[in-house]
VMD Tcl script that builds the backbone (N, CA, C; Angstrom):
set m [mol new atoms 525]
animate dup $m
set s [atomselect $m all]
$s set {name element resname resid chain x y z} {
  {N N UNK 1 A -10.683 -11.592 -14.038}
  {CA C UNK 1 A -9.443 -11.103 -13.604}
  {C C UNK 1 A -8.631 -10.572 -14.711}
  {N N UNK 2 A -7.688 -9.591 -14.440}
  {CA C UNK 2 A -6.785 -9.058 -15.339}
  {C C UNK 2 A -5.929 -10.143 -15.946}
  {N N UNK 3 A -5.654 -10.091 -17.191}
  {CA C UNK 3 A -4.935 -11.116 -17.869}
  {C C UNK 3 A -3.431 -11.030 -17.588}
  {N N UNK 4 A -2.972 -9.879 -17.259}
  {CA C UNK 4 A -1.567 -9.715 -16.845}
  {C C UNK 4 A -1.427 -10.041 -15.407}
  {N N UNK 5 A -0.087 -10.279 -14.960}
  {CA C UNK 5 A 0.179 -10.550 -13.542}
  {C C UNK 5 A 0.032 -9.317 -12.741}
  {N N UNK 6 A 0.100 -8.129 -13.375}
  {CA C UNK 6 A 0.102 -6.845 -12.526}
  {C C UNK 6 A -0.349 -5.729 -13.545}
  {N N UNK 7 A -0.687 -4.594 -12.831}
  {CA C UNK 7 A -1.012 -3.404 -13.633}
  {C C UNK 7 A -0.461 -2.202 -12.802}
  {N N UNK 8 A -0.062 -1.163 -13.462}
  {CA C UNK 8 A 0.468 -0.004 -12.806}
  {C C UNK 8 A -0.486 1.165 -13.242}
  {N N UNK 9 A -0.997 1.848 -12.228}
  {CA C UNK 9 A -1.813 3.026 -12.375}
  {C C UNK 9 A -1.118 4.261 -11.951}
  {N N UNK 10 A -1.480 5.471 -12.377}
  {CA C UNK 10 A -0.993 6.711 -11.912}
  {C C UNK 10 A -2.191 7.448 -11.207}
  {N N UNK 11 A -2.004 7.887 -9.989}
  {CA C UNK 11 A -3.028 8.464 -9.216}
  {C C UNK 11 A -2.883 10.005 -9.282}
  {N N UNK 12 A -3.965 10.630 -9.860}
  {CA C UNK 12 A -4.015 12.131 -9.908}
  {C C UNK 12 A -4.177 12.612 -8.415}
  {N N UNK 13 A -4.890 11.905 -7.613}
  {CA C UNK 13 A -5.140 12.232 -6.184}
  {C C UNK 13 A -3.677 12.496 -5.541}
  {N N UNK 14 A -2.776 11.543 -5.746}
  {CA C UNK 14 A -1.453 11.700 -5.179}
  {C C UNK 14 A -0.677 12.821 -5.927}
  {N N UNK 15 A -0.644 12.798 -7.157}
  {CA C UNK 15 A 0.083 13.884 -7.903}
  {C C UNK 15 A -0.382 15.289 -7.549}
  {N N UNK 16 A -1.629 15.517 -7.330}
  {CA C UNK 16 A -2.209 16.826 -7.171}
  {C C UNK 16 A -2.187 17.296 -5.607}
  {N N UNK 17 A -1.870 16.276 -4.742}
  {CA C UNK 17 A -2.053 16.507 -3.350}
  {C C UNK 17 A -0.843 15.843 -2.553}
  {N N UNK 18 A 0.274 15.701 -3.189}
  {CA C UNK 18 A 1.338 14.997 -2.645}
  {C C UNK 18 A 1.826 15.521 -1.288}
  {N N UNK 19 A 2.019 16.751 -1.165}
  {CA C UNK 19 A 2.471 17.365 0.154}
  {C C UNK 19 A 1.520 17.112 1.296}
  {N N UNK 20 A 0.212 17.233 1.065}
  {CA C UNK 20 A -0.745 16.977 2.033}
  {C C UNK 20 A -0.762 15.488 2.402}
  {N N UNK 21 A -0.629 14.557 1.432}
  {CA C UNK 21 A -0.660 13.204 1.699}
  {C C UNK 21 A 0.652 12.724 2.508}
  {N N UNK 22 A 1.700 13.417 2.206}
  {CA C UNK 22 A 2.971 13.128 2.991}
  {C C UNK 22 A 2.758 13.530 4.420}
  {N N UNK 23 A 2.172 14.778 4.601}
  {CA C UNK 23 A 1.940 15.253 5.964}
  {C C UNK 23 A 1.009 14.352 6.767}
  {N N UNK 24 A -0.080 13.878 6.117}
  {CA C UNK 24 A -1.073 12.973 6.678}
  {C C UNK 24 A -0.379 11.637 7.030}
  {N N UNK 25 A 0.472 11.155 6.091}
  {CA C UNK 25 A 1.229 9.875 6.447}
  {C C UNK 25 A 2.056 10.064 7.760}
  {N N UNK 26 A 2.793 11.232 7.826}
  {CA C UNK 26 A 3.539 11.441 9.086}
  {C C UNK 26 A 2.637 11.432 10.320}
  {N N UNK 27 A 1.471 12.176 10.220}
  {CA C UNK 27 A 0.597 12.134 11.391}
  {C C UNK 27 A -0.031 10.785 11.662}
  {N N UNK 28 A -0.342 10.066 10.532}
  {CA C UNK 28 A -0.959 8.702 10.757}
  {C C UNK 28 A 0.107 7.787 11.354}
  {N N UNK 29 A 1.363 7.945 10.865}
  {CA C UNK 29 A 2.409 7.168 11.409}
  {C C UNK 29 A 2.488 7.306 12.963}
  {N N UNK 30 A 2.462 8.580 13.426}
  {CA C UNK 30 A 2.552 8.831 14.838}
  {C C UNK 30 A 1.274 8.322 15.560}
  {N N UNK 31 A 0.158 8.471 14.896}
  {CA C UNK 31 A -1.148 7.966 15.618}
  {C C UNK 31 A -1.070 6.390 15.677}
  {N N UNK 32 A -0.598 5.736 14.727}
  {CA C UNK 32 A -0.462 4.278 14.805}
  {C C UNK 32 A 0.448 3.871 15.915}
  {N N UNK 33 A 1.664 4.481 15.953}
  {CA C UNK 33 A 2.603 4.204 16.952}
  {C C UNK 33 A 2.125 4.373 18.392}
  {N N UNK 34 A 1.492 5.612 18.488}
  {CA C UNK 34 A 1.000 5.959 19.859}
  {C C UNK 34 A -0.233 5.207 20.280}
  {N N UNK 35 A -1.254 5.172 19.377}
  {CA C UNK 35 A -2.554 4.507 19.788}
  {C C UNK 35 A -2.412 3.018 19.924}
  {N N UNK 36 A -1.695 2.397 19.056}
  {CA C UNK 36 A -1.578 0.888 19.069}
  {C C UNK 36 A -0.357 0.453 19.943}
  {N N UNK 37 A 0.445 1.334 20.406}
  {CA C UNK 37 A 1.602 1.003 21.292}
  {C C UNK 37 A 2.573 -0.045 20.466}
  {N N UNK 38 A 2.823 0.343 19.303}
  {CA C UNK 38 A 3.757 -0.419 18.478}
  {C C UNK 38 A 5.010 0.348 18.072}
  {N N UNK 39 A 6.069 -0.288 17.678}
  {CA C UNK 39 A 7.306 0.395 17.504}
  {C C UNK 39 A 7.468 0.805 15.920}
  {N N UNK 40 A 6.714 0.108 15.102}
  {CA C UNK 40 A 6.810 0.383 13.628}
  {C C UNK 40 A 5.379 0.064 13.046}
  {N N UNK 41 A 5.206 0.519 11.778}
  {CA C UNK 41 A 3.872 0.359 11.143}
  {C C UNK 41 A 3.844 -0.807 10.094}
  {N N UNK 42 A 4.874 -1.172 9.632}
  {CA C UNK 42 A 4.885 -2.214 8.571}
  {C C UNK 42 A 4.471 -3.582 9.095}
  {N N UNK 43 A 5.215 -4.061 10.083}
  {CA C UNK 43 A 5.027 -5.345 10.583}
  {C C UNK 43 A 3.866 -5.462 11.559}
  {N N UNK 44 A 3.284 -4.336 11.860}
  {CA C UNK 44 A 2.081 -4.233 12.621}
  {C C UNK 44 A 0.884 -4.199 11.859}
  {N N UNK 45 A 0.963 -4.549 10.542}
  {CA C UNK 45 A -0.152 -4.290 9.593}
  {C C UNK 45 A -1.433 -5.101 9.991}
  {N N UNK 46 A -1.394 -6.145 10.733}
  {CA C UNK 46 A -2.621 -6.881 11.078}
  {C C UNK 46 A -3.404 -6.155 12.160}
  {N N UNK 47 A -2.932 -5.124 12.751}
  {CA C UNK 47 A -3.577 -4.367 13.866}
  {C C UNK 47 A -4.419 -3.153 13.392}
  {N N UNK 48 A -4.192 -2.785 12.083}
  {CA C UNK 48 A -5.022 -1.541 11.710}
  {C C UNK 48 A -5.075 -1.602 10.205}
  {N N UNK 49 A -6.005 -0.610 9.712}
  {CA C UNK 49 A -6.075 -0.407 8.241}
  {C C UNK 49 A -5.665 1.131 8.103}
  {N N UNK 50 A -4.770 1.262 7.179}
  {CA C UNK 50 A -4.341 2.799 6.946}
  {C C UNK 50 A -5.519 3.651 6.669}
  {N N UNK 51 A -6.376 3.243 5.862}
  {CA C UNK 51 A -7.502 4.079 5.473}
  {C C UNK 51 A -8.474 4.374 6.546}
  {N N UNK 52 A -8.609 3.500 7.433}
  {CA C UNK 52 A -9.336 3.683 8.643}
  {C C UNK 52 A -8.679 4.727 9.551}
  {N N UNK 53 A -7.376 4.578 9.741}
  {CA C UNK 53 A -6.679 5.481 10.631}
  {C C UNK 53 A -6.488 6.942 10.038}
  {N N UNK 54 A -6.678 7.054 8.785}
  {CA C UNK 54 A -6.472 8.471 8.136}
  {C C UNK 54 A -7.857 8.922 7.513}
  {N N UNK 55 A -8.970 8.361 7.941}
  {CA C UNK 55 A -10.233 8.590 7.159}
  {C C UNK 55 A -10.726 9.949 7.266}
  {N N UNK 56 A -10.330 10.782 8.152}
  {CA C UNK 56 A -10.814 12.132 8.256}
  {C C UNK 56 A -10.209 13.071 7.294}
  {N N UNK 57 A -9.129 12.605 6.495}
  {CA C UNK 57 A -8.520 13.496 5.527}
  {C C UNK 57 A -9.169 13.298 4.157}
  {N N UNK 58 A -9.522 14.396 3.656}
  {CA C UNK 58 A -10.307 14.420 2.297}
  {C C UNK 58 A -9.495 13.694 1.148}
  {N N UNK 59 A -8.142 13.964 1.172}
  {CA C UNK 59 A -7.325 13.346 0.110}
  {C C UNK 59 A -7.189 11.814 0.297}
  {N N UNK 60 A -7.095 11.435 1.559}
  {CA C UNK 60 A -7.061 9.984 1.760}
  {C C UNK 60 A -8.415 9.328 1.438}
  {N N UNK 61 A -9.503 10.086 1.652}
  {CA C UNK 61 A -10.836 9.565 1.209}
  {C C UNK 61 A -10.823 9.463 -0.306}
  {N N UNK 62 A -10.317 10.375 -1.044}
  {CA C UNK 62 A -10.360 10.281 -2.488}
  {C C UNK 62 A -9.391 9.187 -2.975}
  {N N UNK 63 A -8.252 9.020 -2.206}
  {CA C UNK 63 A -7.292 7.929 -2.656}
  {C C UNK 63 A -8.047 6.516 -2.331}
  {N N UNK 64 A -8.777 6.418 -1.254}
  {CA C UNK 64 A -9.497 5.294 -0.898}
  {C C UNK 64 A -10.469 4.926 -1.950}
  {N N UNK 65 A -11.241 5.868 -2.437}
  {CA C UNK 65 A -12.294 5.666 -3.558}
  {C C UNK 65 A -11.491 5.154 -4.790}
  {N N UNK 66 A -10.435 5.864 -5.123}
  {CA C UNK 66 A -9.650 5.507 -6.373}
  {C C UNK 66 A -9.139 4.057 -6.191}
  {N N UNK 67 A -8.572 3.657 -5.045}
  {CA C UNK 67 A -8.076 2.304 -4.839}
  {C C UNK 67 A -9.172 1.282 -4.965}
  {N N UNK 68 A -10.386 1.516 -4.424}
  {CA C UNK 68 A -11.421 0.533 -4.585}
  {C C UNK 68 A -11.789 0.306 -6.082}
  {N N UNK 69 A -11.863 1.439 -6.878}
  {CA C UNK 69 A -12.061 1.332 -8.294}
  {C C UNK 69 A -10.985 0.484 -9.021}
  {N N UNK 70 A -9.727 0.815 -8.632}
  {CA C UNK 70 A -8.610 0.034 -9.245}
  {C C UNK 70 A -8.624 -1.492 -8.851}
  {N N UNK 71 A -8.973 -1.765 -7.603}
  {CA C UNK 71 A -8.990 -3.151 -7.179}
  {C C UNK 71 A -10.144 -3.896 -7.973}
  {N N UNK 72 A -11.270 -3.263 -8.018}
  {CA C UNK 72 A -12.430 -3.872 -8.734}
  {C C UNK 72 A -12.044 -4.050 -10.243}
  {N N UNK 73 A -11.430 -3.072 -10.859}
  {CA C UNK 73 A -11.031 -3.205 -12.260}
  {C C UNK 73 A -10.150 -4.317 -12.502}
  {N N UNK 74 A -9.075 -4.387 -11.537}
  {CA C UNK 74 A -8.060 -5.404 -11.796}
  {C C UNK 74 A -8.622 -6.862 -11.520}
  {N N UNK 75 A -9.459 -6.996 -10.447}
  {CA C UNK 75 A -9.916 -8.306 -10.100}
  {C C UNK 75 A -10.989 -8.776 -11.086}
  {N N UNK 76 A -11.754 -7.722 -11.499}
  {CA C UNK 76 A -12.709 -8.081 -12.614}
  {C C UNK 76 A -14.014 -8.783 -12.342}
  {N N UNK 77 A -14.453 -8.637 -11.166}
  {CA C UNK 77 A -15.811 -9.190 -10.737}
  {C C UNK 77 A -16.373 -8.350 -9.673}
  {N N UNK 78 A -17.659 -8.563 -9.314}
  {CA C UNK 78 A -18.339 -7.774 -8.323}
  {C C UNK 78 A -18.665 -8.690 -7.061}
  {N N UNK 79 A -18.063 -9.818 -6.876}
  {CA C UNK 79 A -18.267 -10.599 -5.699}
  {C C UNK 79 A -17.602 -9.882 -4.566}
  {N N UNK 80 A -18.084 -10.195 -3.281}
  {CA C UNK 80 A -17.397 -9.566 -2.145}
  {C C UNK 80 A -15.964 -9.681 -2.108}
  {N N UNK 81 A -15.314 -8.551 -1.687}
  {CA C UNK 81 A -13.855 -8.440 -1.460}
  {C C UNK 81 A -13.517 -7.834 -0.235}
  {N N UNK 82 A -12.445 -8.045 0.341}
  {CA C UNK 82 A -11.931 -7.341 1.540}
  {C C UNK 82 A -10.396 -6.952 1.308}
  {N N UNK 83 A -10.030 -5.760 1.946}
  {CA C UNK 83 A -8.666 -5.462 1.781}
  {C C UNK 83 A -8.106 -4.933 3.083}
  {N N UNK 84 A -6.747 -5.172 3.298}
  {CA C UNK 84 A -6.068 -4.553 4.400}
  {C C UNK 84 A -5.117 -3.640 3.826}
  {N N UNK 85 A -4.719 -2.574 4.476}
  {CA C UNK 85 A -3.682 -1.639 4.051}
  {C C UNK 85 A -2.861 -1.140 5.237}
  {N N UNK 86 A -1.630 -0.893 5.050}
  {CA C UNK 86 A -0.714 -0.498 6.105}
  {C C UNK 86 A 0.316 0.484 5.558}
  {N N UNK 87 A 0.946 1.239 6.407}
  {CA C UNK 87 A 1.933 2.282 6.058}
  {C C UNK 87 A 3.335 1.824 6.196}
  {N N UNK 88 A 4.027 1.834 5.076}
  {CA C UNK 88 A 5.541 1.646 5.021}
  {C C UNK 88 A 6.215 2.936 5.227}
  {N N UNK 89 A 6.988 3.056 6.178}
  {CA C UNK 89 A 7.616 4.324 6.539}
  {C C UNK 89 A 9.037 4.004 6.845}
  {N N UNK 90 A 9.900 3.999 5.777}
  {CA C UNK 90 A 11.184 3.333 5.821}
  {C C UNK 90 A 12.420 4.257 5.512}
  {N N UNK 91 A 13.428 4.104 6.330}
  {CA C UNK 91 A 14.724 4.713 5.974}
  {C C UNK 91 A 15.397 3.774 4.974}
  {N N UNK 92 A 16.554 4.212 4.366}
  {CA C UNK 92 A 17.185 3.296 3.390}
  {C C UNK 92 A 17.484 1.883 3.976}
  {N N UNK 93 A 17.915 1.827 5.210}
  {CA C UNK 93 A 18.307 0.518 5.720}
  {C C UNK 93 A 17.086 -0.182 6.344}
  {N N UNK 94 A 15.846 0.259 6.192}
  {CA C UNK 94 A 14.668 -0.440 6.616}
  {C C UNK 94 A 13.756 -0.972 5.458}
  {N N UNK 95 A 14.215 -0.646 4.167}
  {CA C UNK 95 A 13.344 -1.120 3.099}
  {C C UNK 95 A 13.266 -2.637 3.097}
  {N N UNK 96 A 12.203 -3.140 2.547}
  {CA C UNK 96 A 11.947 -4.601 2.712}
  {C C UNK 96 A 12.750 -5.484 1.886}
  {N N UNK 97 A 13.312 -6.464 2.382}
  {CA C UNK 97 A 14.070 -7.602 1.690}
  {C C UNK 97 A 13.095 -8.553 1.141}
  {N N UNK 98 A 13.534 -9.561 0.551}
  {CA C UNK 98 A 12.668 -10.589 -0.097}
  {C C UNK 98 A 11.551 -11.051 0.819}
  {N N UNK 99 A 10.331 -10.931 0.433}
  {CA C UNK 99 A 9.121 -11.367 1.239}
  {C C UNK 99 A 8.010 -11.702 0.244}
  {N N UNK 100 A 6.886 -12.185 0.819}
  {CA C UNK 100 A 5.809 -12.595 -0.013}
  {C C UNK 100 A 4.524 -12.210 0.723}
  {N N UNK 101 A 3.450 -12.158 0.018}
  {CA C UNK 101 A 2.127 -11.865 0.546}
  {C C UNK 101 A 1.204 -13.017 0.243}
  {N N UNK 102 A 0.782 -13.702 1.274}
  {CA C UNK 102 A -0.038 -14.946 0.892}
  {C C UNK 102 A -1.544 -14.619 0.795}
  {N N UNK 103 A -1.906 -13.673 -0.056}
  {CA C UNK 103 A -3.238 -13.275 -0.430}
  {C C UNK 103 A -3.416 -13.403 -1.823}
  {N N UNK 104 A -4.586 -13.440 -2.403}
  {CA C UNK 104 A -4.753 -13.519 -3.878}
  {C C UNK 104 A -4.266 -12.372 -4.682}
  {N N UNK 105 A -4.364 -11.199 -4.023}
  {CA C UNK 105 A -3.840 -9.917 -4.730}
  {C C UNK 105 A -3.026 -9.146 -3.703}
  {N N UNK 106 A -2.044 -8.408 -4.210}
  {CA C UNK 106 A -1.217 -7.508 -3.427}
  {C C UNK 106 A -0.870 -6.245 -4.282}
  {N N UNK 107 A -0.673 -5.151 -3.545}
  {CA C UNK 107 A -0.268 -3.987 -4.197}
  {C C UNK 107 A 0.298 -2.947 -3.304}
  {N N UNK 108 A 0.788 -1.745 -3.852}
  {CA C UNK 108 A 1.276 -0.728 -3.010}
  {C C UNK 108 A 1.086 0.620 -3.746}
  {N N UNK 109 A 1.013 1.583 -2.878}
  {CA C UNK 109 A 0.783 2.962 -3.395}
  {C C UNK 109 A 1.999 3.776 -3.060}
  {N N UNK 110 A 2.554 4.450 -4.032}
  {CA C UNK 110 A 3.788 5.255 -3.796}
  {C C UNK 110 A 3.363 6.722 -3.532}
  {N N UNK 111 A 3.683 7.098 -2.291}
  {CA C UNK 111 A 3.385 8.462 -1.964}
  {C C UNK 111 A 4.667 9.274 -2.002}
  {N N UNK 112 A 5.802 8.845 -1.403}
  {CA C UNK 112 A 7.006 9.463 -1.513}
  {C C UNK 112 A 8.051 8.360 -1.634}
  {N N UNK 113 A 8.239 7.885 -2.908}
  {CA C UNK 113 A 8.867 6.665 -3.316}
  {C C UNK 113 A 10.404 6.718 -3.301}
  {N N UNK 114 A 11.005 7.906 -3.244}
  {CA C UNK 114 A 12.358 8.142 -3.325}
  {C C UNK 114 A 12.846 7.416 -4.623}
  {N N UNK 115 A 14.186 7.330 -4.737}
  {CA C UNK 115 A 14.765 6.643 -5.876}
  {C C UNK 115 A 14.927 5.134 -5.530}
  {N N UNK 116 A 13.846 4.370 -5.773}
  {CA C UNK 116 A 13.803 2.952 -5.480}
  {C C UNK 116 A 13.143 2.170 -6.615}
  {N N UNK 117 A 13.316 0.876 -6.500}
  {CA C UNK 117 A 12.652 -0.016 -7.345}
  {C C UNK 117 A 12.191 -1.273 -6.528}
  {N N UNK 118 A 11.075 -1.741 -6.968}
  {CA C UNK 118 A 10.610 -3.039 -6.430}
  {C C UNK 118 A 10.925 -4.071 -7.418}
  {N N UNK 119 A 11.647 -5.084 -6.891}
  {CA C UNK 119 A 12.150 -6.181 -7.703}
  {C C UNK 119 A 11.340 -7.434 -7.388}
  {N N UNK 120 A 10.613 -8.013 -8.366}
  {CA C UNK 120 A 9.957 -9.278 -8.327}
  {C C UNK 120 A 10.843 -10.273 -8.893}
  {N N UNK 121 A 10.571 -11.605 -8.816}
  {CA C UNK 121 A 11.356 -12.549 -9.373}
  {C C UNK 121 A 11.432 -12.468 -10.850}
  {N N UNK 122 A 10.436 -12.004 -11.582}
  {CA C UNK 122 A 10.467 -12.000 -12.977}
  {C C UNK 122 A 10.217 -10.642 -13.635}
  {N N UNK 123 A 10.200 -9.631 -12.886}
  {CA C UNK 123 A 10.096 -8.275 -13.369}
  {C C UNK 123 A 10.377 -7.184 -12.228}
  {N N UNK 124 A 10.607 -5.973 -12.723}
  {CA C UNK 124 A 10.935 -4.890 -11.824}
  {C C UNK 124 A 9.954 -3.687 -12.032}
  {N N UNK 125 A 9.702 -2.975 -11.011}
  {CA C UNK 125 A 8.891 -1.697 -11.140}
  {C C UNK 125 A 9.776 -0.577 -10.638}
  {N N UNK 126 A 10.043 0.457 -11.472}
  {CA C UNK 126 A 10.722 1.625 -11.058}
  {C C UNK 126 A 9.663 2.415 -10.261}
  {N N UNK 127 A 9.793 2.733 -9.052}
  {CA C UNK 127 A 8.942 3.387 -8.188}
  {C C UNK 127 A 8.924 4.914 -8.472}
  {N N UNK 128 A 7.665 5.411 -8.595}
  {CA C UNK 128 A 7.463 6.832 -8.910}
  {C C UNK 128 A 6.313 7.274 -8.034}
  {N N UNK 129 A 6.400 8.567 -7.492}
  {CA C UNK 129 A 5.313 9.083 -6.745}
  {C C UNK 129 A 4.057 9.048 -7.621}
  {N N UNK 130 A 2.952 8.654 -6.989}
  {CA C UNK 130 A 1.623 8.572 -7.647}
  {C C UNK 130 A 1.374 7.128 -8.295}
  {N N UNK 131 A 2.324 6.303 -8.292}
  {CA C UNK 131 A 2.085 4.961 -8.859}
  {C C UNK 131 A 1.227 4.159 -7.837}
  {N N UNK 132 A 0.247 3.432 -8.442}
  {CA C UNK 132 A -0.469 2.381 -7.791}
  {C C UNK 132 A -0.258 1.066 -8.462}
  {N N UNK 133 A 0.442 0.204 -7.766}
  {CA C UNK 133 A 0.753 -1.103 -8.393}
  {C C UNK 133 A -0.231 -2.069 -7.744}
  {N N UNK 134 A -0.824 -2.999 -8.597}
  {CA C UNK 134 A -1.613 -4.085 -8.106}
  {C C UNK 134 A -1.237 -5.292 -9.062}
  {N N UNK 135 A -1.156 -6.387 -8.254}
  {CA C UNK 135 A -0.761 -7.657 -8.999}
  {C C UNK 135 A -1.245 -8.883 -8.234}
  {N N UNK 136 A -0.944 -9.985 -8.789}
  {CA C UNK 136 A -1.256 -11.298 -8.170}
  {C C UNK 136 A -0.452 -11.397 -6.934}
  {N N UNK 137 A -1.010 -12.017 -5.845}
  {CA C UNK 137 A -0.320 -12.310 -4.689}
  {C C UNK 137 A 0.681 -13.496 -4.812}
  {N N UNK 138 A 1.262 -13.864 -3.703}
  {CA C UNK 138 A 2.174 -14.993 -3.740}
  {C C UNK 138 A 3.342 -14.825 -4.662}
  {N N UNK 139 A 3.819 -13.468 -4.790}
  {CA C UNK 139 A 4.983 -13.228 -5.682}
  {C C UNK 139 A 6.044 -12.555 -4.785}
  {N N UNK 140 A 7.199 -13.302 -4.736}
  {CA C UNK 140 A 8.324 -12.795 -3.884}
  {C C UNK 140 A 8.793 -11.446 -4.539}
  {N N UNK 141 A 9.085 -10.530 -3.630}
  {CA C UNK 141 A 9.620 -9.235 -4.121}
  {C C UNK 141 A 10.447 -8.565 -2.991}
  {N N UNK 142 A 11.213 -7.564 -3.391}
  {CA C UNK 142 A 11.932 -6.715 -2.451}
  {C C UNK 142 A 12.042 -5.279 -2.972}
  {N N UNK 143 A 12.526 -4.415 -2.113}
  {CA C UNK 143 A 12.761 -2.996 -2.534}
  {C C UNK 143 A 14.294 -2.783 -2.526}
  {N N UNK 144 A 14.688 -2.198 -3.590}
  {CA C UNK 144 A 16.095 -1.748 -3.726}
  {C C UNK 144 A 16.216 -0.250 -3.731}
  {N N UNK 145 A 17.156 0.262 -2.938}
  {CA C UNK 145 A 17.418 1.763 -2.843}
  {C C UNK 145 A 18.511 2.081 -3.987}
  {N N UNK 146 A 18.120 2.989 -4.903}
  {CA C UNK 146 A 18.950 3.384 -5.913}
  {C C UNK 146 A 19.821 4.657 -5.645}
  {N N UNK 147 A 19.281 5.425 -4.676}
  {CA C UNK 147 A 20.019 6.613 -4.197}
  {C C UNK 147 A 19.572 6.859 -2.829}
  {N N UNK 148 A 20.589 7.150 -1.928}
  {CA C UNK 148 A 20.320 7.334 -0.534}
  {C C UNK 148 A 19.333 8.591 -0.307}
  {N N UNK 149 A 18.659 8.577 0.849}
  {CA C UNK 149 A 17.693 9.609 1.192}
  {C C UNK 149 A 17.691 9.879 2.671}
  {N N UNK 150 A 17.211 10.974 3.065}
  {CA C UNK 150 A 17.164 11.457 4.437}
  {C C UNK 150 A 15.834 11.344 5.158}
  {N N UNK 151 A 14.687 11.506 4.426}
  {CA C UNK 151 A 13.405 11.475 5.043}
  {C C UNK 151 A 12.770 10.113 4.629}
  {N N UNK 152 A 11.775 9.670 5.367}
  {CA C UNK 152 A 11.247 8.278 5.174}
  {C C UNK 152 A 10.640 8.146 3.738}
  {N N UNK 153 A 10.924 6.981 3.247}
  {CA C UNK 153 A 10.207 6.515 1.974}
  {C C UNK 153 A 8.797 6.105 2.479}
  {N N UNK 154 A 7.785 6.596 1.755}
  {CA C UNK 154 A 6.361 6.376 2.252}
  {C C UNK 154 A 5.529 5.670 1.102}
  {N N UNK 155 A 5.143 4.466 1.431}
  {CA C UNK 155 A 4.220 3.767 0.597}
  {C C UNK 155 A 3.095 3.217 1.493}
  {N N UNK 156 A 2.030 2.875 0.831}
  {CA C UNK 156 A 0.948 2.134 1.528}
  {C C UNK 156 A 0.735 0.851 0.817}
  {N N UNK 157 A 1.005 -0.352 1.574}
  {CA C UNK 157 A 0.749 -1.614 1.077}
  {C C UNK 157 A -0.638 -2.059 1.209}
  {N N UNK 158 A -1.055 -2.969 0.332}
  {CA C UNK 158 A -2.402 -3.559 0.612}
  {C C UNK 158 A -2.481 -4.979 0.017}
  {N N UNK 159 A -3.332 -5.775 0.598}
  {CA C UNK 159 A -3.631 -7.099 0.219}
  {C C UNK 159 A -5.204 -7.173 -0.038}
  {N N UNK 160 A -5.639 -8.066 -0.877}
  {CA C UNK 160 A -6.966 -8.186 -1.253}
  {C C UNK 160 A -7.333 -9.671 -1.283}
  {N N UNK 161 A -8.577 -9.991 -0.726}
  {CA C UNK 161 A -9.023 -11.335 -0.707}
  {C C UNK 161 A -10.494 -11.493 -0.917}
  {N N UNK 162 A -10.958 -12.675 -1.303}
  {CA C UNK 162 A -12.390 -12.914 -1.299}
  {C C UNK 162 A -12.676 -13.777 -0.072}
  {N N UNK 163 A -11.707 -14.281 0.599}
  {CA C UNK 163 A -11.989 -15.254 1.665}
  {C C UNK 163 A -12.413 -14.666 3.019}
  {N N UNK 164 A -12.639 -15.569 3.944}
  {CA C UNK 164 A -13.124 -15.238 5.242}
  {C C UNK 164 A -11.965 -14.616 6.039}
  {N N UNK 165 A -12.185 -13.386 6.471}
  {CA C UNK 165 A -11.095 -12.720 7.207}
  {C C UNK 165 A -11.688 -12.273 8.574}
  {N N UNK 166 A -12.689 -12.972 9.097}
  {CA C UNK 166 A -13.254 -12.595 10.398}
  {C C UNK 166 A -12.294 -12.502 11.453}
  {N N UNK 167 A -11.209 -13.388 11.394}
  {CA C UNK 167 A -10.225 -13.477 12.508}
  {C C UNK 167 A -9.272 -12.267 12.451}
  {N N UNK 168 A -9.329 -11.396 11.401}
  {CA C UNK 168 A -8.317 -10.356 11.223}
  {C C UNK 168 A -9.033 -9.004 11.629}
  {N N UNK 169 A -8.199 -8.141 12.198}
  {CA C UNK 169 A -8.706 -6.837 12.572}
  {C C UNK 169 A -8.379 -5.781 11.385}
  {N N UNK 170 A -7.623 -6.093 10.404}
  {CA C UNK 170 A -7.181 -5.048 9.459}
  {C C UNK 170 A -7.941 -4.994 8.189}
  {N N UNK 171 A -8.854 -5.928 7.934}
  {CA C UNK 171 A -9.563 -5.875 6.660}
  {C C UNK 171 A -10.910 -5.189 6.711}
  {N N UNK 172 A -11.067 -4.438 5.598}
  {CA C UNK 172 A -12.315 -3.740 5.346}
  {C C UNK 172 A -12.905 -4.264 4.087}
  {N N UNK 173 A -14.282 -4.129 3.986}
  {CA C UNK 173 A -14.990 -4.565 2.786}
  {C C UNK 173 A -14.795 -3.556 1.627}
  {N N UNK 174 A -14.806 -4.037 0.408}
  {CA C UNK 174 A -14.880 -3.150 -0.760}
  {C C UNK 174 A -16.188 -3.297 -1.384}
  {N N UNK 175 A -16.916 -2.168 -1.572}
  {CA C UNK 175 A -18.252 -2.317 -2.237}
  {C C UNK 175 A -18.087 -2.240 -3.746}
}
mol reanalyze $m
mol bondsrecalc $m
mol representation Tube
mol addrep $m
């Protein structure tokens, strides 16, 4: 496993295809809301996997391949892994307050991060479009808005585990 608590990557897939990925996230947001009959996408995370819902988009495919490589590099082994991913689609008053992820690894992908930062108990990440953050799970964190915005802040959250997730609908294997 990575010797640090976290690592920050920069995604060329996002940087080179940002507008398309934003559009796909809007369409995927609507698809999740309508197909799953839910009112939001963040707290419905256990009902879907973002990459499954957006799998027909070539840029989401490339981002998926990139994310799998990042997860494998950070975790540092080839044993079986599973991950869930969900769409965070937030106005300034919807950003996440203090919370935790009870999985061995957690991360997020900044598609349209706005001027925000993610505050952990012992460090902060200035969010920038194209960032892929991955770190150890079980770390309390929240999002702080540094400047108001009008269109949704878009990130894709993810959790990774080696454990049995047969009871969950949202996990996919990582090869």
